[in-house]
C-alpha positions as a Markdown table, in Angstrom:
| # | Residue | x | y | z |
|---|---|---|---|---|
| 1 | Met | 1.8 | -11.8 | -9.0 |
| 2 | Asn | 0.5 | -10.5 | -5.7 |
| 3 | Thr | 2.2 | -7.2 | -4.9 |
| 4 | Cys | 0.6 | -4.5 | -2.7 |
| 5 | Thr | 1.7 | -1.1 | -1.5 |
| 6 | Phe | 0.6 | 0.4 | 1.8 |
| 7 | Val | 1.3 | 3.7 | 3.6 |
| 8 | Gly | 0.6 | 3.7 | 7.3 |
| 9 | Arg | 1.9 | 4.4 | 10.8 |
| 10 | Leu | 3.2 | 2.0 | 13.4 |
| 11 | Pro | 0.9 | 1.8 | 16.5 |
| 12 | Arg | 3.8 | 0.2 | 18.5 |
| 13 | Asp | 7.5 | -0.6 | 18.2 |
| 14 | Ala | 8.6 | -3.6 | 16.0 |
| 15 | Glu | 9.6 | -6.8 | 17.7 |
| 16 | Leu | 12.5 | -9.0 | 16.4 |
| 17 | Lys | 11.9 | -12.7 | 16.8 |
| 18 | Asp | 13.8 | -15.9 | 16.1 |
| 19 | Val | 12.1 | -18.4 | 13.8 |
| 20 | Gly | 14.3 | -21.4 | 13.5 |
| 21 | Glu | 17.6 | -20.2 | 12.1 |
| 22 | Asn | 16.1 | -17.0 | 10.7 |
| 23 | Lys | 15.0 | -13.7 | 12.3 |
| 24 | Val | 11.8 | -11.8 | 11.5 |
| 25 | Ser | 10.8 | -8.2 | 12.4 |
| 26 | Asn | 7.1 | -8.2 | 13.3 |
| 27 | Phe | 5.1 | -5.0 | 13.3 |
| 28 | Ser | 1.7 | -3.7 | 12.3 |
| 29 | Ile | 0.5 | -0.6 | 10.6 |
| 30 | Ala | -2.6 | 1.4 | 10.7 |
| 31 | Ser | -3.6 | 2.6 | 7.2 |
| 32 | Asp | -6.5 | 4.9 | 6.6 |
| 33 | Val | -9.0 | 4.1 | 3.8 |
| 34 | Gly | -11.7 | 6.5 | 2.5 |
| 35 | Phe | -12.3 | 10.1 | 3.7 |
| 36 | Gly | -14.7 | 12.2 | 5.7 |
| 37 | Asp | -17.5 | 10.2 | 7.4 |
| 38 | Arg | -16.5 | 7.1 | 5.5 |
| 39 | Lys | -12.9 | 7.1 | 6.7 |
| 40 | Lys | -11.8 | 3.8 | 8.3 |
| 41 | Thr | -8.6 | 2.4 | 9.6 |
| 42 | Met | -7.3 | -0.9 | 8.2 |
| 43 | Trp | -4.9 | -2.9 | 10.4 |
| 44 | Ile | -2.2 | -4.9 | 8.7 |
| 45 | Glu | 0.2 | -7.3 | 10.4 |
| 46 | Cys | 3.6 | -7.2 | 8.8 |
| 47 | Gly | 6.8 | -9.3 | 8.8 |
| 48 | Met | 10.2 | -8.5 | 7.3 |
| 49 | Trp | 12.5 | -11.5 | 7.2 |
| 50 | Gly | 16.3 | -11.9 | 7.4 |
| 51 | Lys | 19.0 | -9.3 | 7.5 |
| 52 | Arg | 16.7 | -6.5 | 6.2 |
| 53 | Gly | 14.3 | -7.0 | 9.1 |
| 54 | Glu | 17.1 | -7.3 | 11.6 |
| 55 | Ala | 18.8 | -4.2 | 10.4 |
| 56 | Leu | 15.7 | -2.0 | 10.3 |
| 57 | Asn | 14.0 | -3.3 | 13.4 |
| 58 | Asp | 15.4 | -0.6 | 15.7 |
| 59 | Ser | 14.2 | 2.1 | 13.4 |
| 60 | Leu | 10.6 | 0.9 | 13.4 |
| 61 | Lys | 9.2 | 2.9 | 16.3 |
| 62 | Lys | 5.7 | 3.8 | 17.4 |
| 63 | Gly | 4.3 | 6.6 | 15.2 |
| 64 | Gln | 6.8 | 6.2 | 12.4 |
| 65 | Gln | 5.2 | 6.4 | 8.9 |
| 66 | Val | 6.3 | 3.7 | 6.5 |
| 67 | Ile | 5.6 | 2.9 | 2.9 |
| 68 | Leu | 5.6 | -0.9 | 2.4 |
| 69 | Val | 5.6 | -3.1 | -0.7 |
| 70 | Gly | 5.0 | -6.8 | -0.3 |
| 71 | Glu | 2.8 | -9.9 | -0.7 |
| 72 | Leu | -0.6 | -9.7 | 1.0 |
| 73 | Ser | -2.3 | -12.7 | 2.5 |
| 74 | Thr | -5.1 | -13.4 | 4.9 |
| 75 | Arg | -5.1 | -15.3 | 8.1 |
| 76 | Glu | -8.1 | -16.7 | 9.9 |
| 77 | Tyr | -8.3 | -17.0 | 13.7 |
| 78 | Glu | -10.8 | -17.8 | 16.4 |
| 79 | Lys | -11.8 | -15.1 | 18.9 |
| 80 | Asp | -14.7 | -15.3 | 21.3 |
| 81 | Gly | -16.1 | -18.2 | 19.4 |
| 82 | Gln | -16.2 | -16.3 | 16.1 |
| 83 | Thr | -13.9 | -16.8 | 13.1 |
| 84 | Lys | -12.1 | -13.5 | 12.3 |
| 85 | Thr | -9.8 | -12.6 | 9.4 |
| 86 | Ser | -6.7 | -10.5 | 9.5 |
| 87 | Leu | -4.5 | -9.1 | 6.8 |
| 88 | Ser | -0.8 | -10.0 | 6.7 |
| 89 | Leu | 2.0 | -8.5 | 4.6 |
| 90 | Asn | 5.3 | -10.2 | 3.8 |
| 91 | Val | 7.3 | -7.0 | 3.4 |
| 92 | Gln | 9.7 | -7.0 | 0.5 |
| 93 | Ser | 10.7 | -3.3 | 0.6 |
| 94 | Leu | 10.2 | -0.5 | 3.1 |
| 95 | Ala | 10.6 | 3.3 | 2.9 |
| 96 | Phe | 10.3 | 5.7 | 5.7 |
| 97 | Gly | 7.8 | 8.5 | 5.5 |
| 98 | Ser | 7.6 | 11.3 | 8.1 |
| 99 | Ala | 9.0 | 10.8 | 11.5 |
| 100 | Pro | 6.8 | 10.0 | 14.5 |
| 101 | Lys | 4.8 | 13.1 | 15.6 |
| 102 | Asp | 6.5 | 13.1 | 19.0 |
| 103 | Ala | 10.0 | 12.8 | 17.7 |
| 104 | Glu | 10.7 | 16.5 | 17.1 |
| 105 | Asp | 14.2 | 16.2 | 18.6 |
| 106 | Gln | 15.2 | 13.3 | 16.4 |
| 107 | Pro | 16.9 | 13.8 | 13.1 |
| 108 | Ala | 14.6 | 13.7 | 10.0 |
| 109 | Thr | 14.4 | 10.4 | 8.2 |
| 110 | Asn | 14.9 | 10.4 | 4.5 |
| 111 | Ser | 12.9 | 8.0 | 2.3 |
| 112 | Thr | 15.2 | 5.1 | 1.7 |
| 113 | Thr | 14.1 | 1.7 | 0.7 |
| 114 | Ser | 15.5 | -1.3 | 2.5 |
| 115 | Asn | 16.5 | -2.9 | -0.8 |
| 116 | Asp | 19.0 | -0.1 | -1.5 |
| 117 | Ala | 21.1 | -0.9 | 1.6 |
| 118 | Phe | 20.5 | -4.6 | 2.3 |
| 119 | Val | 20.4 | -7.7 | 0.1 |
| 120 | Asp | 19.2 | -10.9 | 1.6 |
| 121 | Asp | 19.4 | -14.0 | -0.6 |
| 122 | Glu | 18.6 | -16.3 | 2.4 |
| 123 | Ile | 14.9 | -15.5 | 2.8 |
| 124 | Pro | 13.2 | -18.8 | 3.4 |
| 125 | Phe | 10.4 | -18.4 | 0.7 |
């Protein structure tokens, strides 16, 4: 079983896209690894399919902290003649952490997993 948990912040707003008859909310997170001089940022591309992704897409804004659980995979691509690898997470549940740093006037977001509010039996995998 391949299940991973990540905590990170969104560097930009999520985008909702149509894929055939389904919808997917695509976003990325920046998750810090290590500390001090060895601290690095790991970038993870994320996708949340179906009604959950559609319902939560508008809440996934730049700066929002999220806690994600899902299936991790790698994707290879070509850039400037070199083969690169990126991490991709098929999100199965999502909880909100702290609000974006610039959202002082917005109401606080409680930690609520997407599985509590939405059930989607039509995920295509």
